[in-house]
N, C-alpha and C positions, 0 to 999 in steps of 0.2 A: 504494500500500500504506500509506503514511504517513497519507493522508487516511482510508482505511478503518479504521485502528486508532485514529484520533482524535488522533494526534500533532500534526498541523498545527493543529488547533483549540486544543490546549493552548499551543502556541507563540504563536498569535495572541492568546490571552487574556492571556498574560504580557506581551506587547508592549503590548496595549491598557491593561493596568493601569498600566504605566509612564507612558504618555501621560496617563492619567487623573490620576495623581499630579502630573505636571508641569504640568497645566493648573489644578489647584486653587489657589485664593487668589492667582492671578497669579504663581505661582512661575516660570513660563517667562519672563515679562517681567522679573521681579526678577533672575533669573540672567543674562539677556541684556543687562541695562542696562550692566554694566561693560564688556562687549565693545563695545557701541555707543559708549559714552563714550570708550574708548581709541581707537577708529577715528576719532571726531570730532576728537580732539586731533591725530591725525596729519593728518587732512584739513585742519584749520585751518592747521597748519604748512605743508603743501604749498601751500595757497592763498596764504598770506602770502609764500611763496618764489616765487610766480608760476607754479606748475604748473597745467596744465589737466587735466580729467578726461574720460574717455571717456563715462561716464554719471554722472548725479548720484544717488548711492546714499545713502539715509538709514539704512543698516544697518551691520553690523560689517565689511562688505566694501566697499572702495573701489577705484577703477580709475584711478589717475593715468597720465598720459602722460609718458614719459621718452625722451630721445634714447638712441641705442645707447651713446654714451660714458657717459652718466649711469648707465645700467643696469650697465655694466661696473664703474664706480666703486662703486656700491652693493654689488655682489658682492665687490669687493676689500675693502670695509669689513666684510664678514662677514654681510651681510644677504641672505637668500634670499627673493626675491619670486617669485610664480608668474607665468610668462609667460602672458598672456591672449590676445595676438594682435599682429600687426604692423599699425600704422596706415598707414605709408607706408615708403619706403625707409630713412628715418632715425629713425623713432619707433616705440616699442613701447608697448603697454598692459600694465601689470603689475597683478596683483591683490594688494592688501594686506588681510590678514584677521586680525582679532583675536578672542580668545575670552574667556570668563568668567574665565580664569586668566592672561591676559596681564599680566605685572608692569609697574608704572609705570616701573621702571628700563629695561626694553626699549624702551618707547615714548619715554622721554627720550633714550636713546642714538640711536634712529632719527631723532628730530627734530634732534638735534645733528649727525648725519651729513648731513642734508639741507643744512646750511649749507656743507658742503664741495663740494657739487655745482656 
């Protein structure tokens, strides 16, 4: 019934217009740059601390490998990382994801917390 009355088409057009605006003049990449930059700061800190990664991701999502104890410690420090999977009996892959609005202070605090692991 929605399709017959044209409601579906209108919603599709509105969604399409949003994507059109997002793709004009590189806005999508400008908006995403901060998210990727913040993730790369975290990635660099993890690498310097000796952590390995499940996959090498050039995006705002990174997938470091932690021991179960390190994961517990991260959560005790107030950080909630998404469980992505179990690598083996003692290691998990967690997803760290940043966005265009991730503040520098949050990244700084997380990097400092890594030193306690």
